[in-house]
N, C-alpha and C positions, 0 to 999 in steps of 0.2 A: 399407627395411632397418629404419624407425623402429618400422614397424609388428610384426615380430618380438620386438623388444624390450616393446613395449606388451604385445603376447599374453605373454610369458616372466612382465614384473612384473606382470598379473593374476593369472597360473597361478600365483605363489608368492603371492600375498595369495589368491588363493581356498584353494590346498595348506594354507597356515597357520591360514589361518581355523575352515575342517573339521577340519582336525587337531587342534586348540587346543578349537574347542570341543568337540570329539567325547569329549577326554579331559576334558573339565570336568564331563560328563553323568556321567560315575564318582566325582568329588571335588566335583561341590556340585549330588549327587543330587536332596536336600531344596528345594532353588531352583529346578530343573527339574518337580519334580514340580507343585511352587507355583502352576505360569505355566501349566498344561494345564488347560483347560477343562471344567467338571464332569462335560461331556456326552458328556467320551470316555474311556472305560475302560482298568481297567488302566494306571494311570499308572506307578508306577514300573518294569513289562516295556517299557514302552514308550522309557522314559527311557532304559533302558539298550540296547533295542534299535536307539535311533536314534543312540546313542552310538557303538553298535562301528559301524551304518552309514557315520556322518562320519568315525571314525578308516579302513574300509574304502575308501571314495570317495578319499577325500584321498592316499590310499597308491598308488591303480590311478593316480590324473591324472599321476604320473611317468611312467606305462610309456603310453608314444606310440600304442601301437596300441590301448590302452583311452582314450586319451584324452578323445577324440568321444560317447562312448557315456556317460562317465561323467559325460561335462556334461549332458548329456542328463537322467542319472538327475538330479545334483546340482540343475538348472533344477527339473523336477517334484519332487524332494524339499522343496525350497525353497520351493514354493507350498504344498506340503502342510502346511508348518510353521508358517503365515500364521495359521490359528488361535489358536495360544498367542501369537503377537504382539498380534492382533487384542484377543484377552481381556485380554492387560495392559491395553492403550489403553483397551479400555472400561470398565475396573472400576481405575482407579489408585489406590482407596481401599482394595485387597488388597495394593498394593504401595506403602505409604507409606515404603521407604526408598531409592524410585529417583522423580526428578526427573518428574511427569504429562509435562513436554515430553517430555522423553528418551523417553517410551514413546509419541510420534509419532514421532519422529524416528527411530526402532527399524525402522517400516514405511516409514520413504522409501528408508534403509539397506537396506532388503532387495529393493526393488526396485534400487538400483545394484549390489546384489552381482548380481542376477538377470542385470544387464548384462555385468557381469565376468566371471560364469562361462560365461556366453554367448559373447561376446567371446576369450577366452581359450580354449575350449575346439574354437573352429569351427577349419578348416584353412586355409591359404593356397592349397591345394588342391584338388581336385573330388573327390580320393580321401579317402572319412572314414579307413580304416585307416593312412593315410600316415602322419598324425602329425603335429604342429605345424612 
């Protein structure tokens, strides 16, 4: 029984994280553009696209039949945005307003987030389309 509650708590955390994070792509656009590695093109466009994707995915998590596949998407998506976090960690001088220790902790929290995404979107049954 406690496993179900933990899954729903994890799901709530993931939904809020990506919903608020996605909205922030539109309200703090300059910050998100600044953390993108220089070798990635179309910074502004990617910031808007990833923000919209985060919002859409957060909302899809609310649909039990979409939760499993949305969880898979968010797991891969979280790995795909890792270069931005690594860029920040490797170049703390570009982000003087952030404590360099926090830049390292972002990477640790990203691993924790991957675990929460995986745990909260996996099924208690063998049927992925059955929902949590």
